[in-house]
Structures are given as structure tokens and as C-alpha cells.
Backbone as CSV, one residue per row, in Angstrom:
resi,resn,N_x,N_y,N_z,CA_x,CA_y,CA_z,C_x,C_y,C_z
1,MET,-49.673,49.397,64.664,-50.491,49.348,63.689,-51.692,50.463,63.935
2,HIS,-51.967,51.928,63.460,-52.499,52.565,64.274,-54.608,52.151,64.115
3,ALA,-54.810,52.778,64.599,-56.398,52.448,64.706,-56.979,53.342,64.154
4,ARG,-57.588,52.745,62.917,-58.168,53.693,61.482,-59.448,52.813,61.674
5,PRO,-60.629,53.342,60.877,-61.775,52.639,60.812,-61.647,51.339,59.902
6,GLY,-61.906,49.889,60.200,-61.551,48.832,59.834,-60.366,47.963,59.961
7,LYS,-60.002,48.573,61.202,-58.263,48.327,60.961,-58.061,48.040,62.821
8,HIS,-57.834,47.198,63.171,-57.239,46.907,64.080,-55.786,47.259,64.724
9,PRO,-56.007,47.796,66.487,-54.425,48.340,66.801,-54.067,47.000,66.933
10,ASP,-52.474,46.789,66.833,-51.789,45.701,67.186,-51.940,45.358,68.907
11,GLU,-51.194,44.020,69.464,-51.698,44.010,70.581,-50.053,44.787,71.127
12,GLN,-49.142,45.011,70.961,-48.793,46.417,71.022,-48.973,47.331,71.750
13,THR,-49.992,47.678,70.650,-50.378,49.125,70.936,-51.545,48.982,72.037
14,LEU,-52.072,47.836,72.075,-53.619,47.531,73.067,-52.989,47.834,74.407
15,GLU,-51.569,46.685,74.517,-50.974,46.637,75.557,-50.604,47.933,76.355
16,ALA,-50.295,48.850,75.432,-49.406,50.596,75.727,-51.132,51.489,76.227
17,TYR,-51.763,51.022,75.221,-52.918,51.979,75.788,-53.470,51.372,77.083
18,LEU,-53.432,50.246,77.249,-54.026,49.503,78.956,-52.860,50.200,80.015
19,LEU,-51.767,50.243,80.025,-50.544,50.377,80.317,-50.323,52.241,80.809
20,GLY,-51.339,52.791,79.733,-51.073,54.307,79.906,-49.853,54.991,79.579
21,SER,-49.426,54.055,78.347,-48.382,54.863,77.826,-48.583,55.072,76.892
22,LEU,-49.591,55.272,76.127,-49.746,56.401,74.637,-49.787,58.302,75.402
23,PRO,-49.660,58.422,73.946,-49.802,60.240,74.164,-51.266,59.712,74.118
24,LEU,-51.919,61.312,74.862,-53.446,61.489,75.078,-54.143,61.647,73.586
25,ARG,-53.532,61.511,72.263,-54.576,61.653,71.279,-54.259,60.183,70.818
26,LYS,-53.514,59.706,70.567,-53.145,58.140,70.387,-54.279,56.988,71.521
27,ALA,-54.485,57.622,72.738,-55.178,56.961,73.744,-56.606,57.019,72.889
28,ARG,-56.949,58.248,73.124,-58.093,58.274,72.276,-58.855,57.933,70.972
29,GLN,-57.842,57.793,70.052,-58.295,57.250,69.069,-58.373,55.377,69.666
30,ILE,-57.546,54.997,69.872,-57.252,53.523,70.703,-58.863,53.525,71.518
31,GLU,-59.188,53.817,71.992,-60.487,53.912,72.776,-61.820,53.900,72.062
32,GLU,-61.602,54.756,71.559,-63.040,54.416,70.576,-63.138,53.844,69.915
33,HIS,-61.875,52.853,69.275,-62.218,51.781,68.613,-62.611,50.620,69.256
34,VAL,-61.989,50.580,70.268,-62.148,49.332,71.316,-63.647,49.612,71.357
35,LEU,-64.315,50.505,71.808,-65.615,50.833,72.128,-66.404,50.352,71.105
36,GLU,-65.686,50.264,70.279,-67.218,50.276,69.392,-66.497,48.678,68.345
37,CYS,-65.262,48.124,68.950,-64.762,46.470,68.598,-64.973,45.551,69.704
38,PRO,-65.794,44.500,69.115,-65.911,43.241,70.200,-64.709,42.785,70.325
39,GLU,-64.240,42.265,68.901,-62.814,41.627,68.904,-61.712,42.531,69.638
40,CYS,-61.629,43.216,69.486,-60.402,44.080,70.388,-60.802,44.253,71.928
41,VAL,-62.130,44.103,72.418,-62.084,44.256,73.521,-62.014,42.802,74.223
42,ASP,-62.083,41.894,73.303,-61.750,40.572,73.715,-60.540,40.404,73.889
43,THR,-59.238,41.147,72.850,-57.869,41.151,73.267,-57.270,41.965,74.138
44,ALA,-58.046,42.690,74.224,-57.603,43.977,75.520,-57.971,43.170,77.093
45,GLU,-58.847,42.417,76.786,-59.424,41.490,78.308,-58.051,40.932,78.137
46,GLU,-57.552,39.907,77.149,-56.639,38.972,77.595,-55.381,39.957,77.767
47,ILE,-54.901,40.804,77.134,-53.889,41.899,77.567,-53.723,41.931,78.647
48,GLN,-55.499,42.436,79.292,-55.282,43.022,81.244,-54.839,42.102,81.867
49,ASP,-55.735,40.559,81.467,-55.565,39.399,82.267,-53.772,39.151,82.216
50,TYR,-53.256,39.453,81.261,-51.736,39.083,81.206,-50.926,39.858,81.917
51,ILE,-51.250,41.276,82.043,-50.689,41.980,83.036,-50.519,42.341,84.097
52,ARG,-51.736,41.621,84.703,-52.809,41.269,85.918,-51.366,39.944,86.665
53,CYS,-51.247,38.498,85.793,-50.761,38.056,86.143,-48.925,38.495,86.287
54,ILE,-48.861,39.346,85.219,-47.141,39.638,85.693,-46.810,40.718,86.788
55,ARG,-47.767,41.388,86.843,-48.231,41.954,88.312,-48.134,41.382,89.685
56,THR,-48.486,39.950,89.136,-49.170,39.404,90.377,-47.374,38.571,91.077
57,ALA,-47.050,37.956,90.092,-45.851,37.409,89.890,-44.788,38.474,90.231
58,LEU,-44.516,39.436,89.630,-43.588,40.178,90.259,-43.706,40.558,91.714
59,GLY,-44.846,41.190,92.149,-45.304,41.004,93.873,-44.587,40.205,94.404
60,ARG,-44.861,38.799,94.490,-44.804,37.732,94.537,-43.389,37.749,94.856
61,ARG,-42.700,37.722,93.692,-41.204,37.283,93.461,-40.414,38.955,94.939
62,LYS,-41.013,40.168,94.817,-39.911,41.109,95.430,-40.341,40.661,97.215
63,THR,-41.571,40.248,97.133,-41.692,39.896,98.639,-40.969,38.801,99.356
64,LYS,-40.673,37.843,98.571,-39.625,36.717,98.357,-38.437,37.519,98.906
65,LEU,-38.274,38.617,97.921,-36.449,39.196,97.745,-36.589,40.067,99.488
66,SER,-37.431,40.341,99.633,-37.301,41.467,101.248,-37.385,40.214,101.660
67,ILE,-37.972,39.555,102.327,-38.252,38.382,103.231,-36.662,37.676,103.494
68,ALA,-36.237,37.700,102.092,-34.430,36.384,101.812,-33.959,37.994,102.335
69,VAL,-33.761,39.357,102.059,-32.930,40.528,102.477,-32.385,40.936,104.453
70,LYS,-34.601,40.663,104.534,-34.276,40.802,105.945,-33.693,39.666,107.045
71,ALA,-33.647,38.258,106.213,-33.309,37.185,107.237,-31.645,37.480,107.150
72,ARG,-31.124,37.773,106.185,-29.466,37.206,106.129,-29.031,38.189,107.217
73,PRO,-27.864,37.685,107.867,-27.247,38.470,109.118,-26.733,39.754,108.730
74,GLY,-26.847,40.597,109.303,-25.853,42.006,109.049,-25.372,42.375,109.323
């Protein structure tokens, strides 16, 4: 769904916006909507928290893998 007056972007679009993977024109449309929509601000914050958790989990996994590889005799 696109951000049009009175319509909210869907979660996938908000996630793409937060990850910086939308074309500039689309990102500006989403940003305009989010700046004026408290409901979308809340949703964006929830998505941002999710993204942060995933990145943290991936970082931990990467660290564990690095340690395991270094510990292998070789």
C-alpha cells in the first residue's frame, strides 16, 4: 500500500523505509505521512525495535561463528 492522505503504509513498506531500501520519491512520501501520523510513528518504532533485535542476534551469531572458526585446529 502506498502512503496517500488518509491511508497508512503497510508494515513491509515501513520496514523498507526504515532500512533505506525505498526509492527516494517513495521514501519522501512515506516520511511525509509518518511525520503526521502518530499511529504510523508507533508502528515504525515497533519495527525499528524488531530490526534492532535481529541485528543484535545476528551480531551475536557472527561473533560465535568467528570464535568457533578460530578455535578449530587447522
